[in-house]
C-alpha positions in Angstrom: 49.8 -38.4 47.9 46.5 -36.8 47.0 46.4 -33.3 45.4 44.4 -32.1 48.6 46.9 -33.6 50.6 49.9 -31.9 48.3 47.3 -28.8 47.7 48.0 -28.7 52.1 51.4 -29.5 52.4 52.1 -26.2 49.9 49.4 -24.2 52.1 51.8 -24.5 55.1 54.8 -24.8 52.9 53.1 -20.4 52.5 52.2 -20.1 56.5 56.6 -20.9 57.4 57.0 -18.3 54.6 54.8 -16.0 56.0 55.4 -16.4 59.3 59.2 -15.8 58.1 58.2 -12.2 56.6 56.3 -11.2 59.7 59.3 -11.2 61.4 61.2 -9.1 59.9 58.2 -6.9 60.1 57.1 -6.9 63.3 61.1 -6.2 63.9 60.5 -3.1 60.9 57.5 -2.2 62.9 59.0 -1.6 66.1 61.8 0.9 64.7 59.6 2.7 62.7 57.7 2.8 66.2 60.6 4.5 67.9 60.8 7.4 65.1 57.2 8.0 65.2 55.6 10.1 62.3 57.1 13.2 61.9 58.0 15.8 58.9 61.7 15.3 58.7 62.9 11.9 59.1 67.2 11.7 59.0 68.7 9.2 56.4 68.5 6.1 58.9 64.8 7.0 59.2 64.0 7.1 55.8 65.2 3.9 55.1 63.8 2.5 58.2 61.0 3.0 56.8 61.4 2.1 53.3 62.1 -1.0 55.0 59.1 -1.0 56.8 57.0 -0.5 53.9 59.3 -2.9 51.5 58.6 -5.7 53.7 54.2 -4.9 54.8 54.1 -4.7 50.7 56.7 -8.4 50.9 54.2 -9.7 53.7 50.8 -8.1 52.3 51.7 -10.4 49.0 52.9 -13.8 50.5 49.0 -13.5 52.1 46.8 -12.9 49.5 48.6 -14.6 46.9 49.6 -17.5 47.9 48.1 -17.9 51.6 44.4 -17.0 50.8 44.5 -18.5 47.6 45.8 -22.6 48.6 43.2 -21.8 52.0 40.1 -21.5 48.4 41.3 -24.1 46.8 41.4 -26.2 49.6 38.2 -25.3 50.3 36.7 -25.9 47.0 35.2 -22.1 46.4 35.4 -20.2 43.7 36.3 -17.2 44.4 38.9 -16.0 40.8 38.9 -11.7 41.3 40.9 -10.6 44.8 37.4 -8.9 45.4 36.0 -12.2 45.9 39.0 -14.0 48.1 37.5 -10.8 50.3 34.2 -11.0 50.3 35.5 -14.7 51.6 37.0 -14.0 54.2 34.8 -12.0 54.8 31.6 -14.0 54.7 33.8 -16.7 56.8 34.8 -14.1 59.4 38.5 -14.4 59.0 38.3 -11.0 58.3 36.9 -7.8 57.0 36.8 -7.5 53.0 36.9 -3.7 53.6 39.9 -4.0 55.2 41.6 -7.1 53.3 40.8 -3.6 49.9 42.9 -0.9 52.1 45.6 -3.7 52.4 45.5 -4.5 48.8 45.9 -0.8 48.4 48.2 0.7 50.2 50.4 -2.2 49.0 49.9 -1.1 45.2 50.7 2.5 46.7 53.6 1.3 47.6 55.4 -0.7 44.6 53.5 2.3 42.6 55.2 4.9 45.1 56.7 6.6 42.2 53.4 7.7 41.7 53.6 9.0 45.1 54.9 13.1 46.0 56.2 12.8 49.7 56.3 9.0 50.4 56.8 9.7 53.4 52.8 10.2 53.2 52.3 6.6 53.8 54.3 5.8 56.4 51.2 6.6 58.6 49.0 4.2 56.9 51.9 1.8 56.7 51.8 1.5 60.7 48.2 1.3 61.2 46.9 -1.7 58.2 50.6 -3.7 59.3 49.0 -3.3 62.8 45.2 -4.8 61.2 48.0 -7.3 58.4 49.3 -9.1 61.4 45.5 -9.6 62.9 44.2 -10.9 59.8 47.7 -13.0 59.7 46.7 -14.6 63.4 43.1 -15.3 63.2 43.9 -16.8 59.6 46.0 -19.4 61.5 43.9 -20.2 64.0 41.0 -20.2 60.8 43.5 -23.1 58.9 44.3 -25.4 62.4 40.3 -25.6 63.3 40.0 -26.9 60.3 42.8 -29.0 60.0 43.8 -27.3 56.5 48.1 -26.7 58.6 
């Protein structure tokens, strides 16, 4: 098997992981949309939002660390930093670089939530950017299929 064939196989496996992550992210999103954004949350509601934020972070990690890097390797592009990858994906017309940067920033906020006085402050952003992340993932899958990468 050639190195390119191995990279394509690995990318397909990463897309399968991403699909599983998206399924549970969508479930959490639906649960949180039913709750809505408010000032005070019950412990059960907080638990659901915590699940959403955790699943958002995990899904965005799989996308940025596995899918984006895999596509760039197969295309033999030179993009060492996240900013380079985001700009390349914009150039490839997959998504806007600014959207990717905002998703990455939100993921970092979630991962470092101890720096946030009130974790509930990010719930609205997570809901908004979950929709954006899923849209970017769909566009990336279309791109990968059109380029015969998966």
